[in-house]
N, C-alpha and C positions, 0 to 999 in steps of 0.2 A: 484926978486928970478931966482933962475937960471938955464940953463937947465940940470943938472945931481939932482937939488933938486928936477924937475918934474917927471923927468926919474922917481928917485929912492923913493922918497912917496907920490906925487903924483897917476904915472901911476899907482900900486901895485894894492891901492886903489879905485883904480876908471876899475877897468879890468870887473869885474864881469856885473858892472852897464855898461858901454859900452858892452861891449858880450848878455848882455838884450834887453840894443833897435835892438841894429845890428841883432839878430832874429827876432825880434820883428817883424821890418821894412821889412826883408827878406823874411818873410810869409806872409806878405800885398803884399809886390809885388810878390811875387809868388801867389797869390792867383788872383788879377790882370792880374796878366797873362796869365792866366785859362779861363777869360773873355775874354781874348785879349782885355783889356781895360788899362793898363799900358801905351802903346806908347804914347794913346790921352789923357791923364792925366796930371795934371800941376805936375812939379815933386814935386814943395816947398807945393803940398794940401794932398802929403801923407805923413804922419807924426806918426810916432810908440814917443808918450811919457810915461814913465813911471811917474807915481805919487809918493811924499813925497820926504821927507827935507835926502840930505845924504851930513855929516860930512864928512871931512878931515882933520885931522893932522898934521901940521909940522913945524915940531920944536912945537916955543909955540903959535904956529899960528891954527885959525878953519876955515876954506873958508866951508862954504856949499853952494849947489848947489842944488836948487829949481826948482822940475818938468821938471828932463832932459830931453829934446826931438832928436827926430831926424830924418831930414825930406831926402826923396828918391834924393833931388837934392844934399843934403848934403856928403850924400852918396857915388854917382857918380863921383865929386868933387874929393874924399879921391880915390876911387879908378881906377883915371882917369891915374893916370901914371903906376898903375899895371898893367891896359889894354891896356898898349899901346902896338900894335907891333914892333912899331921903336922904342922902347927903348932898345932897347936886351942885354947893356953894363950899370951893376953898376951907380946908380949915387947920389951924395950924395950932403948934403946941412950939415949944422947946426945940426939941429935941426934931421935929417932922412936920412939911405943911401932908393934907392929906387934901384928893376929891375923890367919888368914886370915879367910876372908872361908867358908867350913863351919864355925868355932868356932859360931855362935850358933845353926847347924843341926846340927850334928850335939849341939851343948848342949838345943836343941828333941826333938829322937828321942831323948836321953837320962831325960830329964824325965818324957817320953810312954812307956816302956818300948816303943818303937816301932823297927822297924829300916826300914832305906829299903827294902826287898822287900815292909813293912808299909803304904808309900805304894807304891808301885808296884800295889800290888794294888785299893787304893782311887782309886789313878789311872787304874785298867784298868775298873772299875766305872762310873767318872763318864759317860760322855758315854750310858750307859743309864739310870740313876738323873734323869738330864736329858732322855732321853727320855720316862721314861717323866712326869716332874712335866709336860712338854708335851700326850704323849696325855691325860692326865690333868684339865691345864686347857683341852683344848678338848673334852672331852666335860660337865664343870662347863659350859661355853660354849654347847653343842652342847642342856644337857639344861634353862638357867636358871638355872645354881646357883650358887651364890655361895660364894666362896675367903673371907666373911668368915662362914660361918654356922658355924663346926666343921665344915666336907667339907677341910680342908687338914687337920688329923692325921690322918681317917681316910685320907687318901690318901698320905701318910709313913710310914703304920704299913704299909698294906697295897707298899710297896717297900720295907721295910724285911724284913715277915715276907716279901714275896715274893727276896730276895735273903739271907737268911740260908737259907732251905728249900733253895738249890742249889745254896750256897756248902758244906751240911754233907753 
């Protein structure tokens, strides 16, 4: 069976089943994390089973998949390349093209000339900015000022000035 047969015929037939297994396993992992038990549990014992027989047709042949299962260990092994912080460039094998989910984030940081610490600083002051915006919105409502009549640029200028003076 060629790669094209698997990709074009079997994969579409099994995609829904794979998604069901993944979601069920993720729910179980989430539940175990809630009880702080996931790290302590053997990953081979965390299993999502989808009962039933699933038939897949490939030309004249029919393949049967009986009660498929997915373990947390298998799932982690599949995700390993995607979660690798060092695999920031696309790697292509005979069967798939792999790239870490961190690659676009690192690319965005590189292009913006920002560091992760810069982003953390921005996220740290974000609640304060939102609070000031809500405060000024309340003042506008109280004094019957329309945000559309030029008050919004004033508010944003005030907030940015206030933040810059406090950061210097």
